[in-house]
N, C-alpha and C positions, 0 to 999 in steps of 0.2 A: 672276416673282412681283410683284404690285402691293402696295403698302403705303399703308393709309389711317390716318392719325394724327389722332385727336381731341385737342384740347388742353382742360385743365382742372386743377382742383385735386383732390387726393385727400383722402378722409375724409367721413364722414357729414354733417358740418356744412356741406359745399359741394355736396352733391347738389341738383340742380335750380336752382342759381344761374345767373345770366346768364353768369358767367365759365366755367361748365362746359358751355357750348353745344356745344363740340366733342365732349365725352364723350356728351352726349345724342344727337347726330346719329349718332355711331359706333355707339352701342349699339342705336339704332333700325335702322340699317343692318345690323348683326350679326343681330339678332333676325329681320329679314325674310329673311335667308339662313341660318337655323338655325346660326349660329356662336355659340360661347360664348368670352367674353373671360375667361379664368381662369389661363392660365400667367403665372407672375411670374418674370421674369429681366430682367437689364440695365436696371434702373430702369424697368420697364414691365409692364403687364398686357396680354396679347395673346391672340388666337385666329386661327385661319385656317380657310379652306375654299375651295371652288371656286365661282365665280359665272360661269355661261355658259362653262365650260371653262378659265377663268383662275384660277390660284391667287392668293388674296387674303389678306392679313394685315391685321387690324384692331388698332390699338395705342391704349392710353391710358398715357401717361407717369405713372409713380408719383412722379415728382419733383414739386415744385410747379411751377406754370405758368412761372414765370421761369427755370427750369432744364430746360425741355422738350428742348432739344438733347442733354442728357446721356442721354437715352433713344434719341432718333431716330438719331444717329450710330452707336452701337454696334450697333443692330439692322440698319442698312443694311450695315454691314461684315460682321456675322456671317452674315447671309442672302444677301449679295452682291446687294443691290438698288441699282439705279442711281437717281440723282436724278430722272431722268425718269419713274421708276416709283413716285414718292411723291406723295401729296396730303395736304395739311394742312387740317383743318376747325377754324375758330375763330370766336370772337365778335368783333364789330367795332362799337364805339360811333359810328363815323361813318356808319353805315347805320341807317335806321329799322327797328324791329321789323317783321319780315315780309319783308324784302328779302334777297336773297343776292347775292354777287358773286363770280364765278369769274375767276381770273387765273393766269397762268403765271410771273409773276416780279414782283419789286417790293421796296421797302424794307419794313422792319418796320412802318412807319406808327405808331410808338409802342407797338406791342404787344410786350411783353416776352417772351412765349413764342415769337413769330416771330423776335424779335432773337436768342434763344438758339439757335434752330435754325440761322439764318443763320450765326452764329459757329461752330457745331459742324460743319456740313456744309461751310462755306467758300463758299457761293454763295447768292445770292438767287433763283436761276432754278429755283424748284420750284412745282408747281401748288398752289393753295389754293382753299378755298371759305370766303369770309367770310359769317358769318351776322349780320344786324343785330340789335343790342341797344338801340340809341338812346343818347342822352346823359342824364345825370342831370338831374333838375330842379334849380332853384335851391335852394340850402341843403342839398343832398345831395352828399357827397363822391364822387369817382370809385371810391374803394375800397369805401365802403359800397354804392354802386349796383351795381358788378359783382358783388359778393359777396352781393347781395340776389337775391330771387326775382322772377319775372315777376308783374306785377299781374293781376288777373282779366280786365281789358280787353286786356292784352298777350298772355296765354297762348294763346288760340286762334289769333291771328295768328302768334305764334312757332311753334306746332305746324304750321301750314301751311308756313312757311318751312323747318322741319326736314324735312317731307315732300319738298319741292322739292330740298332738299340731298341727300337719299337718292336721289332720282331722278337727280340730276346725277352722283352717285357711280356709279350703275348704268350710266349713259351713258359715263362716263369709263372704266370697266372695259372696256366694249364697244369702246372705241377711238375714240370721238367726239373730234374735235379740240378744243382749248381755244377757238379762235375760234368754232366751232359751238356749244359749250356756252354761251359768252358770249352769243351771239345768242339762244339758247334760254332761258337762265335769268336773265340780268342784266336 
C-alpha cells in the first residue's frame, strides 16, 4: 500500500490557507480517484482506494501542523507501510507560487510539520512534494502569511501547481522514479 500525506491544520478557520496546501492537494487527488477522506483514527482523517491496481491511502493529520508525525508514524505501523511507500505533500515558502519540487530526502528546511515527521519516523529519507507559496511581503509576519489565503492573482497559479502535484502523485503511484519525477515536474 502507498500512503499520501497532505499537511495542514484542522478546523474551518484554516480551510484554503497557504499552510493547508497539503490538504488541498490530497483532497483534489482523492476526489479525482473517487476516494473519501472520512475515517478518523490515530490522529488522522483518511480514506483509501485503488489507483491503477495499487492500494492507496490518503491522509490528513488531525493534529496541528507541528505535530504531523504523531499521525504518520502510527498509521505506518498499523498498516505496515514502509518509508519508501509514503509521500508527503506540503507548502514551501522557499518556492514561488506555482512551482513544485519533488525530492526523496532532505532536512526539514524549517518546516515544522516535516520536522515532526522526521522525528517520529526516524529518518529524513522519504519522498515529498513541496508546493510553493512564496515569502510574505514586507510588514507581514510569517504566521499571518501562511495562515492567510491566496490572493486573487496567486490563486489561479496555485491551482495550476496543485494540478501538477496531483499528476505527480499519479505518476509516483505508477512507479515513476523520483529522478524521473524531478525531471518532469521540477
